[in-house]
N, C-alpha and C positions, 0 to 999 in steps of 0.2 A: 349525517355526510360525517363517512372516515376519513380524515388528511392521509394522503399518502406519503408513506416514509422514504425517507433517502437511505435509509438500513438497508443491507443484505440480510439476507435470514441468519447467515451466522455473525454478524452485527449484532442482528438484536438477541439472538441468541445468548452471548455474550453479558448484552448489558442486561438482560434480565438477570442472570448469574448473578451478575455485580451487585447491583438491589437490594437480591433477598440477600446474601453476603452482606449488605450494609446492614439490612434491616434484623438481620439476627443475630450479626456482634452487637447493635444496638439497642436489642432489648426489644424490639417492636413485631411481638411473638402473633399479633392477630393480623395486622399489617401483612408481616412472614405468611401466614399460612393464606392468606384471601389473595396474594401477588401469585405465590406457591400453585394454586388453585388455578387461577386464572392463566396461566402461565403454562400450564399443562407441563410444569415442574416437577409433579408429585417423587419421581425420587431422590430430588436435590437432596445433599448433605452438605452443610457448609462444610470446606475444608482451606483450612492455612496454607494448603502447600499448592492449591491450585493457583492457576494465574489470577483468575479473580479474582481474589483474596485481595481486599484492600484496594480493589483499583478503580475503584469508583472516588475515592479521596485524593489518590493519586493525580485523576484527570482532572480534577476540582482544583488542588493548589496549583497544578501547571497552568492550566486557563488563567489563571489569578495571577501565576507569572509574566506568563506573554500580555495579559492585559497590560501588566505596570510596563513592561520591555517598550511595549509597543506605545504606550505614553513619553516613556522618554526619547525615544526616536522620533515621535511628531514636535516634541517641544526642542530637541535637536538640531533639525531639518526648521525648525520655524527661525531659531536663533541662525542658522548659517546664511538663512535666504534673507534674512536683517541686514547682513554683514558684506550678503553677494550686492543687495540693493544701494547698501551707502559705497561700495566700493569704486573708486577712483575707474571711469572707462574711458579702456583706449581707443578711439578716433581707428574707423576700422578701413584697413589698406585694400584701396581698389584693387582688384583682382591683376588689372592688366599693369599695374606695376610690380608685380611680384618679380621677384629677383632670387637666383639661385642662393641658398641657405646650407650649412652645414649643422650636425654631419650628414655624410651622403645617404643616399635610401640604399644604394646597392653598390657592390664594389662586383665587375665580374668580371673572372678568369677563365685562361685559356689558352691565349695565345703562350707562345713561346717564346717571343723578341720584343722589341718597342713594338707599339701600334702608332700607327703612321699619320691613321685619320678614322673620327668618327663621324655618322652619317643617319639622320634620321628619315624614316619613309613618309613620304608627305600624306599618303593616308593609313596605310596599318599599324599598329603601336609594334612597329619594327627598329630596330636600330642594327645598324651595320658597322664594322670593325674591320679597318684595314692593318696589315699588321706587316714588320717586316720577316716574320716565320713563312713568306708568300702564300698565305691565306687568307680568306676573306670569312668573318663567322658572323652569324645574326643572331640578335639576340631579342625575348620579349622584354621590352623596356616597364610592362606593366607588373610581368613578375620577376623581372631579371632572370629569368630562364636564358638557357641558351638553346639555341634551336637547331643551327647547322652549320657546316663549315664549305664552304664552296673553294675549289682547289684547279689548280689550271695555270698561275702565273707558275714560272721558276724562277722566280729572283726575288726579293721584297717587293711587296705592293706598297707604291708610295700615294697614290690617294684612290677615291673610289666615289659617286654622286648618283641621286637616282633622278629620271628625266622628273618633270613636272608630274605629271599623273601616274608615277612611280610602275611604269609597264618594265620599267628596263633600270638596270643595274650598271653603272658602266667605270670599269677600274684602269687603271694602269701602273705600269712597272716596270724596276729594275731590268728586268728582261726582253726592252726594247718596245713592248706591245701595251694594245690597248687590249680591252674584250669588254664584250657587252653581253649581260646575264640577265634572261627573259626572266622578270620574276613572276609571269602568271604558269609557266612553262616547267614548275620544280625548281626554278633560278639556270637552267639548262644553260651553257655559256654559246649564244648563237653568234656570233661572228666577233674575230680577232683580226685587230687593227696593225699594219705595217707600215714603217714609215720615217720613224725619227733614228738617229742614228747612235745617239745615247740614253742613260737614263730618263725613265718618262717621270717627273716629279711633279705632274698638277695636271684634273681632268673636270670639265665641267661640262652640262651640257646651255646652251644659247635656250632663255625663255623660249615658249612659242614655236619654236622648230625645231626640226630635226638632225642639227648641227651638232657637233660636238668639237669643243674646245678642248686643245693639249698643252703643253709646254715641257719643254726638257731641257738636260743640261749641254743638249747641240745648239743651244743659242738662239733655239726657233718656235715660234707659235703654229702649232698646224689647224686647220678648218678641217672635220670630214663629215661627210654625208654618213647618218645612223644607219641609213636603211640600206645601202648601197656598200659602203665602207672604205667609201673613194676619199683621197684628201683632196681637196677643193680649194684651199688656198695655203700657201709658208706667209706667216709676217715674220719677217727679218728685219733686226733694228738692234738689240740688248747685244752686248759686247761677251756677255757671260751666261751662264748658268742662269735659266728663265726658270722661279722657284714657284709661281702661283701665279693662275688666270684664274678673273672671275667675271662675270656677265652685268651691265645692268639691267636694272628691273624691265624694262622696254627691248633688250635684247638687242638694240642696237650700237654698245659700245662692249669693249672689253678691256677690261687693267691687267696689268701683267707687273710682275717684280723679279729683280734681278739681282746673281750677286754683285752686279756690277753696280751697285748703291743708289740702283733709282729703279723708277717704275713707271708705267707709260701708259698711255689712254689706247686706244686702236680703234678706227671705224672699221666694224665689219663687216659693212657691204663693199666697201672699196678694197680692205686689206692694206690703210694706210695706216700709218702713227700721227695721233689726232697731234699730242702732248707728252712732254719727258718732264718727269720731276725728278728735282735736284735738293739735295739737304741732310738727305743720311750718311751715317760716315763708316759704315760699313753696310755689310749683305741685308736686301731689303727681303724676309724672310715671307710676309703675308702681305697682301693686298684686298680691299672689297670696295665695293659705292656704298656709300653712307645712302638707304631706302631716300625717296620723299615723304615717307613720316616723319623723320627725325629733324626733316629741313625747321619744321617753327622751332624745336628744341636749342637748334645750334646758330638760329639766328638771333635767338634771347641770350643764348651764352656769349656769342662773339659781338654784340648789335650790328648784325648785316641785314641786307635786306634782301631778300630772295629776288632774284632776275625777273620773274613775275608778276605782275601786279596782284592774280589772283592764285593764292597760295594755293588752293585747289586741285590748277593746274601744274603744279610743278611738274618741270621737267627731269625725266630720271636722268642721272650719271652727270650731275653738277659738282659732286665732291667724292673725292675718295681718302679713305684711311689707310695707311702705312704701318706694318709691324715692322723691328728692325732686331739684327742682332748687339746695336747701339743703344741697345735697352729703353731705345723711346717709341712711342705712336705719335704719326706724325696726319694731320689733316689736310687737305691740298682744296683749292679749288682749279676744276677740270679743263674751263675755260681761260683762264689766265695762269697758272702753273704755280700759282700761287699759294704758299706756303701758310694756311690760317694759325695753325694753334700745333702745339709740343705736349704730348702730355707723357709725363717721367714720374715715375713712382716702382716700378720693374726694376731688379736687382739681375736681371742676365738677358740673354735673348728673350724677344716675345715672337713667340710661334704661330697665335692663332689668335684671332678676332669674330666676333660675330656680333651683329647688335639684336637688342631685344626685339621680339612682335610687336613692340607696340612704339616702337623708334626714342625710346626716353633713353634707353641706356648700352651702350658699351661693354662687351664682355672680353675679356684680353686674356689669354694664358701664356705662360712662360717658361725658360728654363730653371727660373726661379722657385717653382712647383707651385707656382701658386695659381687661382685666379684671379682677377681684380674686376669690380666690377664700376663702371664710370658713370657717372650722369650728364648727359650731353647738354644738359640744360643749363648747368655749372661749370664743366669743364674741368670735375675733378673727382677724383676716386672715391667713393662712398661704402666699399668693402671689399676686404682681402678674404680669400678664405687661403687654407694651406690645403692645398686639391691633390697631391701625390706625394709618393715618398722619394720622387727620381723627377728629370724633367717632366714636364705639360708640353706634350708636344703639339694635342689638337683639341677644337672646340666647336660643342655645334646646339645649338636650339631648338628644340621640337617647335614647331608652329600649330599642332592640334591637342599640347597639353604642356600646362606650364613645369616643362622639367629643361635640364641642362644636360648634355655629356660631356664629359672632358676624357684623354687617353693619357699614358704615358710611357716613357721608358719603363719603368717597371712592372712594363707587361701587362699591366691592369686596366680598366674602364669603368669608372663610375659615374653612376646615375645622380641627380642634386636636384632636389626637390624646389622648383620657387614657392615663396612665402611672402 
């Protein structure tokens, strides 16, 4: 039974001629004649100018060289594997503990004025940015590619927020309007809300409701029905520009902060102020509720007992965190108005605050151009990142991917990988 050859007809012919050339030059006349006859190469004449001349020797020596190289590489690989096995092992960090680290993954440019806010879509790999250039831009945060620009506001866009399902993007502006954009209908502006008498600085969606909350330089906070565009309540109490509003997880409470150097917590249902927080020495730029997932960490840090005996049933809205132009970050007890702790470390105005999805870390950004990561279990700064070349104005944590976004007066926004 004849074995099947893996060589093509052309390759076979070249091999036969190379062997014939070798037999001829080596003086094996009988073998040369026999092979010439068997391979039907009767007209073969050895020619040192042909490509098959000396080919057999070249192939043979190259195979030997390759075998030697393979043996050297195998020896080297064995040595490297031994080194790897004996190398000190670093304890793997749980992905839930990942924090932003430099350098940035992407720097996104396109805005023509300072960026005021960045906001991740809750479902899709989309990042929205608002700017003083009157536009909102949308970006693919996985690729860093620009998607589109939303135009409609006539002055600086001060804040943006997606609703819980990402069906709508809400924006507010110094042009005294709030706009609702339909994300499922080509980001068409479907509603414009009028009612504030001055620059609208902040806008947010109350969780699990149809209610938009906004704050303004006219010293008021307004609650709106998104579906109708009607203003249902106006909250009055602050004595100056209301900089930011932020809802509790359960949608019952609304935190606000102001140029009057105070923060407040409001009962959304009643439209009344529940508590006022005094202690900052300058404008309070930002305020957030501490999520319930963070409670175990701060109880360890501050050695305080959670009001509920069952930690799994911790009530939302028990603590707020504020950031101020006095360069400090403060943690407050909502039920008593008591200042629990002050975090000191920034060298300029604190402009943005966000809590890590696992509740263990607080991320802050400042006009000192940095982003700081604070461990809420210890109450101290564990990392400082030189984020931008100018004031860092805003920060946002993605809930579906381990990344953070920051925006700046330098007109760029940056995507930071967490690891």
